[in-house]
Structure formats: structure tokens, C-alpha cells
C-alpha positions in Angstrom: 78.5 7.6 -99.3 79.9 8.7 -96.1 77.4 9.2 -94.2 77.8 12.2 -91.2 77.2 10.7 -87.4 74.2 13.7 -87.6 72.7 11.5 -90.3 72.8 8.1 -88.5 71.0 10.2 -85.3 68.7 11.4 -87.1 67.3 9.3 -89.4 63.9 10.5 -91.2 63.0 6.9 -92.9 59.0 6.9 -93.3 58.3 8.6 -89.8 58.8 12.2 -91.3 56.5 14.4 -91.2 56.3 17.6 -93.7 58.3 20.6 -92.5 56.0 22.9 -91.1 55.9 26.3 -92.5 59.1 28.7 -92.0 58.3 31.9 -89.9 60.0 34.2 -87.0 57.5 36.5 -85.9 55.4 35.8 -82.8 51.3 34.8 -83.6 49.3 38.4 -83.0 48.8 37.1 -78.8 52.4 37.2 -78.8 53.6 33.4 -78.4 56.1 31.2 -81.1 55.6 27.3 -80.5 55.5 27.3 -76.8 57.3 30.8 -76.0 55.8 33.6 -75.2 57.7 37.0 -76.1 58.2 39.8 -79.0 61.3 41.1 -78.2 64.2 41.8 -80.4 66.4 38.7 -78.3 63.3 36.5 -78.6 62.9 36.9 -82.0 66.6 36.2 -82.4 65.5 33.2 -80.8 62.5 32.1 -83.1 64.5 33.0 -86.5 67.5 30.5 -85.0 64.5 27.9 -83.9 63.0 27.8 -87.7 66.3 27.9 -89.5 67.4 24.7 -87.0 64.1 22.5 -86.9 64.2 20.5 -89.8 67.7 19.8 -90.0 69.4 17.0 -88.0 72.3 18.9 -86.6 72.6 18.8 -82.8 71.8 21.4 -81.0 73.0 23.4 -77.4 71.0 25.4 -75.4 72.1 27.5 -73.1 70.5 30.3 -70.3 69.9 31.2 -67.1 68.1 28.8 -64.7 64.6 29.1 -65.4 64.6 31.0 -68.7 62.6 28.0 -70.7 65.5 26.6 -72.3 62.9 22.7 -72.1 60.3 25.3 -73.7 63.2 26.0 -76.8 63.4 22.2 -77.4 60.1 21.0 -77.1 59.4 23.8 -79.9 62.6 22.9 -81.5 60.6 19.1 -81.6 56.7 20.2 -82.2 58.3 22.0 -85.7 60.5 19.2 -86.8 59.4 16.3 -89.0 59.9 14.3 -85.7 57.2 16.2 -84.1 54.4 13.3 -84.4 57.0 11.2 -82.8 58.1 11.0 -78.4 59.2 13.9 -76.8 61.4 13.0 -73.7 63.5 15.3 -71.4 65.6 14.1 -69.1 67.4 16.7 -66.2 70.9 14.9 -66.2 71.1 16.7 -62.7 68.0 14.5 -61.1 69.3 11.5 -62.0 71.7 9.4 -59.4 75.6 8.5 -61.2 75.2 5.1 -60.4 72.5 4.9 -62.4 72.8 7.1 -64.8 74.4 4.8 -67.9 71.4 2.2 -66.9 68.8 5.3 -67.4 69.9 6.4 -70.5 71.3 3.9 -72.6 69.4 1.0 -70.5 70.2 -2.3 -69.5 69.9 -6.4 -70.0 68.5 -8.6 -67.0 70.7 -9.6 -64.5 73.6 -7.5 -65.7 73.9 -6.1 -62.0 72.9 -6.6 -59.2 68.9 -6.1 -58.6 68.7 -6.5 -62.7 65.4 -8.5 -62.3 64.3 -7.7 -66.0 65.6 -6.0 -69.9 65.2 -2.1 -68.7 64.6 0.1 -71.9 66.5 3.8 -71.6 65.8 6.9 -72.8 67.3 6.4 -75.9 65.4 3.5 -77.2 62.4 5.0 -75.2 62.7 7.9 -77.1 63.5 6.1 -81.0 62.2 8.4 -83.7 61.6 11.3 -81.8 63.9 13.5 -79.5 65.6 13.4 -76.7 66.7 16.3 -74.4 69.5 16.0 -71.4 69.0 19.0 -69.5 72.4 20.1 -67.5 74.3 17.8 -69.5 77.5 19.4 -67.4 76.4 17.9 -64.2 76.5 14.7 -66.4 79.9 12.2 -64.6 82.7 12.6 -67.3 83.1 8.4 -67.7 79.1 8.6 -69.0 80.5 11.8 -71.0 82.3 9.3 -73.3 79.9 6.9 -73.9 77.6 9.6 -75.1 80.5 11.3 -77.0 80.7 8.0 -79.0 77.0 8.3 -79.7 77.0 11.2 -81.3 80.3 9.9 -83.9 78.6 6.7 -84.4 75.1 6.6 -84.3 75.1 3.7 -81.5 74.4 2.7 -78.2 74.7 -0.7 -76.2 72.4 -1.4 -73.1 74.1 -2.0 -70.1 75.4 -5.8 -69.9 74.4 -6.6 -74.0 77.2 -7.6 -76.4 75.0 -5.8 -79.3 74.6 -1.9 -80.6 71.7 -0.3 -81.2 70.9 2.5 -84.0 70.1 5.3 -81.9 67.3 6.9 -84.3 66.7 10.0 -81.7 67.3 14.1 -82.5 69.4 14.6 -79.6 68.9 18.4 -77.6 71.1 19.7 -74.7 71.3 22.2 -72.2 72.9 23.8 -69.2 72.4 27.2 -67.2 76.5 26.7 -67.3 78.7 28.5 -69.4 80.2 25.7 -71.7 83.5 26.7 -71.7 83.6 27.6 -68.2 82.5 23.7 -68.1 85.1 23.0 -69.7 87.6 24.8 -67.7 86.0 23.3 -64.5 86.4 20.0 -65.5 82.7 20.0 -65.5 82.1 18.8 -69.7 84.3 17.8 -71.6 85.5 19.7 -74.9 85.8 17.1 -77.3 81.7 16.5 -76.3 81.4 20.2 -76.4 82.2 20.1 -79.7 79.9 17.9 -80.6 77.1 19.4 -79.1 77.7 22.5 -79.6 76.8 22.2 -83.2 74.2 24.4 -83.3 73.8 27.2 -79.9 70.8 28.8 -79.3 71.4 31.3 -76.2 68.0 32.0 -73.7 68.2 35.6 -72.6 67.5 36.3 -68.7 64.1 38.1 -68.3 65.8 41.4 -66.9 67.0 41.6 -70.5 64.1 41.4 -72.6 61.6 43.5 -69.7 59.4 44.4 -72.7 57.8 40.9 -72.3 57.9 40.9 -68.4 53.9 42.5 -69.0 53.2 39.7 -72.0 54.4 36.7 -69.8 52.7 38.1 -66.6 49.3 38.5 -68.4 49.9 35.3 -70.3 50.3 33.4 -66.9 47.1 34.9 -64.9 45.0 33.7 -67.9 46.3 30.5 -67.5 45.8 29.9 -64.1 42.2 31.5 -64.2 41.6 29.0 -67.1 42.6 26.3 -64.4 40.6 28.3 -62.0 37.6 29.7 -63.2 37.9 33.2 -62.0 38.8 35.7 -64.3 41.2 37.7 -63.0 43.7 40.6 -64.7 46.2 42.8 -63.6 46.3 46.8 -62.3 48.7 49.1 -64.6 50.2 50.1 -61.2 51.2 46.2 -60.8 52.4 45.1 -63.9 54.9 47.9 -63.9 55.9 47.1 -60.7 56.9 43.5 -62.3 58.7 45.3 -64.9 60.8 47.0 -62.3 61.8 44.0 -60.3 65.5 42.0 -61.8 64.4 38.8 -61.9 66.8 36.2 -60.8 64.9 33.4 -61.2 63.9 34.5 -64.9 60.4 33.1 -66.3 60.2 30.7 -63.5 60.0 33.8 -60.8 57.8 35.1 -62.5 55.0 32.4 -63.2 55.3 31.7 -59.1 54.5 35.2 -58.6 51.7 35.5 -60.6 50.7 32.4 -58.7 50.9 34.1 -55.4 49.5 37.4 -56.9 46.4 35.6 -58.1 45.5 33.8 -54.8 46.6 37.0 -52.8 43.8 38.7 -54.6 40.5 39.8 -53.1 38.2 40.7 -56.5 38.8 40.4 -59.9 41.6 43.4 -60.0 45.2 42.4 -59.3 46.8 44.9 -56.8 50.4 45.9 -56.8 50.2 45.3 -52.7 49.5 40.7 -53.6 53.1 41.0 -54.7 56.1 40.3 -52.3 56.7 42.5 -50.1 60.6 41.6 -49.6 64.0 43.4 -49.8 64.5 42.9 -53.2 61.4 43.8 -54.0 61.4 47.5 -51.9 65.0 48.2 -54.0 63.6 47.7 -57.0 63.6 51.2 -59.0 60.0 52.7 -59.1 60.8 55.9 -61.7 58.6 57.1 -63.6 54.8 55.5 -61.9 53.4 58.9 -61.1 50.3 59.6 -63.6 50.2 63.7 -62.9 53.1 64.2 -64.9 51.8 62.7 -67.9 49.0 65.2 -67.8 49.2 68.6 -70.0 46.6 71.8 -69.4 46.2 74.6 -71.9 46.6 77.6 -69.4 43.0 79.2 -68.8 42.0 75.7 -68.1 39.3 76.3 -64.6 40.3 74.6 -61.7 37.3 72.3 -61.3 38.2 70.6 -65.1 41.6 70.2 -64.2 40.9 68.5 -60.8 38.7 66.1 -62.6 41.0 65.0 -65.4 43.2 64.4 -62.2 41.2 62.0 -60.5 40.0 60.1 -63.4 43.5 59.5 -64.9 44.7 58.8 -61.3 42.1 56.5 -60.7 42.1 54.5 -64.2 46.4 54.0 -62.9 45.1 52.4 -59.8 42.6 50.3 -61.8 39.9 51.7 -60.6 40.8 50.8 -57.0 39.1 53.8 -54.7 40.9 53.7 -51.6 44.2 53.7 -53.6 43.7 56.5 -55.9 42.2 58.5 -52.8 45.5 57.4 -50.7 47.5 59.2 -53.6 45.3 61.6 -54.3 45.5 63.1 -50.5 41.9 62.7 -50.3 39.3 61.3 -47.8 37.1 58.4 -49.4 34.3 60.3 -48.7 35.3 63.3 -51.2 36.4 60.9 -53.5 33.1 59.3 -53.7 31.9 63.1 -53.6 33.8 64.3 -56.8 33.3 60.3 -58.7 28.9 61.0 -57.8 29.4 64.5 -59.3 31.5 63.6 -62.6 29.4 60.7 -63.1 26.4 63.0 -64.2 28.6 65.1 -65.8 28.9 64.8 -69.8 32.8 63.7 -70.0 35.3 66.1 -71.7 38.3 65.8 -71.0 41.1 64.3 -73.3 41.3 60.9 -72.5 38.3 59.5 -73.2 37.9 57.1 -69.8 34.7 55.7 -69.4 33.4 57.2 -66.1 30.4 55.0 -66.1 29.4 53.6 -62.6 32.7 55.4 -61.0 29.6 56.5 -58.2 28.6 52.9 -57.0 30.4 51.5 -54.4 32.2 48.5 -54.0 
């Protein structure tokens, strides 16, 4: 019986673990493997990962820089039969072209000046597991020919060697460039694209799954809190401002912004003033951020009750930040304190069920 190249490249053998139970929806807290999100674009990614993880086909992950392509590759590995074996990620754009062949395939002692001992390449070090070649379009064209041969024959040779070795790896490649455009501009061999692009997975940019921004930001903030030992949370207005931004740097940029905001926050609440103030942030749309437009009152409601509900709703909107609430309502801070002290001794009658206990306590 003929053996396909993919079967040669991904020999399951005795190391194979039982397949992971299939699922295509995120956990209750919003994560799927190493990925986070509940939006429709991410659910499509989860379905693709579920379908391909337990197969032998090569995967090609595309998407803008910072969208999480390596996390896709790691999740595919973690759900595969090879999850108990190594996962090795290699950024082809970070390796010198002169050293790339030796790093990927290894070399024999004395094969070139400075080769003082035998060196195992990425294919050998990832044996039994998964090899992730990130930014594969940055690989020199002459080396792309050798990678194509590995995909076609399931074997490779160290630099300076005379005998071939079998490649026992799951290969996943990725690029932040459009593959067809890379072929058109000479950055990627067309025949290699056909061999890599057996099962394509595209990671959507963050701006196309804006409903996941608050979930991701809260997750990153919790990660930092566990590391630093001090829990913090976003004020609603800060999450709204994060959702307004276009995120050209995608999830990677969001993680960096959350780290900065955590440091800038003076107490346990992260307000929007902890976020950047650059031109892109100033020009971000801010529609829909008013609270008063969401309040409705019956005709004949006493003005004192209208004022009470407006103040409490605004205070909740700004994460109980009294200075920002007073500024938004055009009140002095002293007047706001007096109103809150009065409300704290009055039975709650508003329709929002807001907890006003402790509002009379000064920060």
C-alpha cells in the first residue's frame, strides 16, 4: 500500500495518545485551548482546529501580526495525539539566512568552519511532536526547496551528512503575509505553498471580533494580578474605550496596553485615564458612552428621585469613581458627597437595584 507524504511526516506509532474529545465551543470562562473569545469568527477557528488536530495533514495559519497564530499551532498540538511530545516554535525571520539550514536540519561535525560538533536541527529536536515554522515566507528560496523535499518525501539530511533521516513531526507553518501575494512577489515558492496550504486557518484581526475585547482585556488583567499579587478590575468606561479602539497591533497590542494600565492604576480600579492618550486613541469613536440616555422615567416622577437615579447610575458607570462622576454631572465634589450620604440613609427605590452601601464613605 502506498504511503502518503503526510503519513511519512506524521507517523503516530507507539507515542500516539488517544484523541481529545471533540468540542467546538469555548469553555464557560471564554477560552478554547490557549485561545480566548466567544465571537463568531473565533468559533469558526475553534471548529477548524477541532477538525484538523487529530489528522496528519499540514496546517497553514495566516493572519496579521499579533493575532495569535502561534497559539493556534499550540492548541492544535495540545488537542492532537502528539500532545505528550515536544512542541517547537521557530521564527524563520529571526534566524540568519546563513545559519537557517543548519538550525532547521542540523549539521555534522566539520561540515563547515566552526562546526566543532554534531548539531541536531529543529526537525530532530521536535521528533515525535510538532514543529511550528512561523513567518515561513522569510525563509530563503533555496531552503524552501529543501523544505518542500521534506514535505514530499518525509526525510531530510543534516548539512554535511551522507545519509537521510526520517522526519517524524507534525508540521504547522504560519505567515502574516497573504500567501498568494507572497508568491506573486517572489517571497514564497508556489509549489511549497500548495504543500503547506493543505488545511488553511485564518486568524481574524481583533477589530473584526470587537465583542472579544473586554473578555481578552479582563483575562490579561487577571493574569497580571496573579503574577503581581494585587487584584484589579476595569471600570466600565475603560472597557468601552478599549472596545472603541481599532487595535492595529491586535491581541499583542491589547496585552501590552493592559499591562501598562495595570501599572498606571493607583488603586484596584483601572479607569480610562490609565489608557494611552495618543492621536489614534483621541480619534477613536466614543459614541454610546453616555449613561443618561439609557435612563427612562415615568411622567410625574419627582425631580429628587430623577436626580437620585441619575447620580447613582452615573456613579456606577464610572466604576464608583467619585471625582469623575462629579465632573460628568457638573457637580462639586462636596455636593456629590452630600447627595450620596443622603442616599445611603434612604431605602433604595430605583429600578436598577444598585448597591449604594458605603457611598457615604470618603475615599
